[in-house]
C-alpha positions as CSV (number, residue, x, y, z in Angstrom):
1,X,-26.5,-29.6,21.8
2,X,-28.8,-29.4,18.8
3,X,-28.4,-26.6,16.3
4,X,-31.3,-24.6,17.6
5,X,-30.1,-25.0,21.2
6,X,-26.5,-24.1,20.4
7,X,-27.7,-20.9,18.7
8,X,-29.9,-20.1,21.8
9,X,-26.9,-19.9,24.2
10,X,-24.0,-17.5,23.8
11,X,-20.7,-18.1,25.7
12,X,-18.4,-15.2,26.2
13,X,-14.9,-15.4,27.6
14,X,-13.9,-12.1,29.4
15,X,-10.3,-11.6,30.2
16,X,-10.3,-9.7,33.5
17,X,-7.8,-6.9,34.0
18,X,-5.5,-7.2,37.1
19,X,-6.8,-4.0,38.7
20,X,-10.0,-4.6,40.7
21,X,-11.7,-1.3,39.8
22,X,-11.1,-2.0,36.1
23,X,-12.4,-5.5,36.4
24,X,-15.6,-4.3,38.1
25,X,-16.1,-1.7,35.4
26,X,-15.6,-4.3,32.6
27,X,-18.0,-6.7,34.2
28,X,-20.7,-4.0,34.5
29,X,-20.2,-3.2,30.8
30,X,-20.5,-6.8,29.7
31,X,-23.6,-7.3,31.8
32,X,-25.2,-4.1,30.5
33,X,-24.5,-5.1,26.9
34,X,-26.1,-8.5,27.3
35,X,-29.1,-7.0,29.1
36,X,-29.5,-4.3,26.4
37,X,-29.9,-7.2,23.9
38,X,-32.6,-8.7,26.0
39,X,-30.4,-11.7,26.9
40,X,-30.8,-13.5,30.2
41,X,-27.7,-14.3,32.2
42,X,-27.4,-18.0,32.8
43,X,-24.0,-18.2,34.6
44,X,-20.7,-16.5,35.2
45,X,-17.9,-18.8,36.2
46,X,-14.3,-17.9,37.2
47,X,-11.7,-20.3,38.4
48,X,-9.9,-19.5,41.7
49,X,-6.6,-18.7,39.9
50,X,-8.0,-17.7,36.5
51,X,-8.1,-14.2,35.0
52,X,-10.8,-15.3,32.6
53,X,-14.6,-15.3,33.3
54,X,-16.9,-17.5,31.3
55,X,-20.3,-15.8,30.9
56,X,-23.2,-17.7,29.4
57,X,-26.3,-16.0,28.1
58,X,-29.7,-17.3,27.0
59,X,-30.3,-15.3,23.8
60,X,-34.0,-16.2,23.5
61,X,-34.8,-13.6,26.1
62,X,-37.1,-15.9,28.1
63,X,-36.9,-19.2,30.0
64,X,-39.1,-22.1,28.8
65,X,-42.1,-22.6,30.9
């Protein structure tokens, strides 16, 4: 990825707590924080056995047309 593109996208690794209610609350917080910055969610990927979620944001706030 070029410099401008690599700055456009923000990856965030979120370690999920074992307790389901706590994991849901943490995910809501992460999504709200990105949204409050005007970022667009690109993807959220979790492996079947993993306790880490990889969240990718488009920090430009809009998609190219």
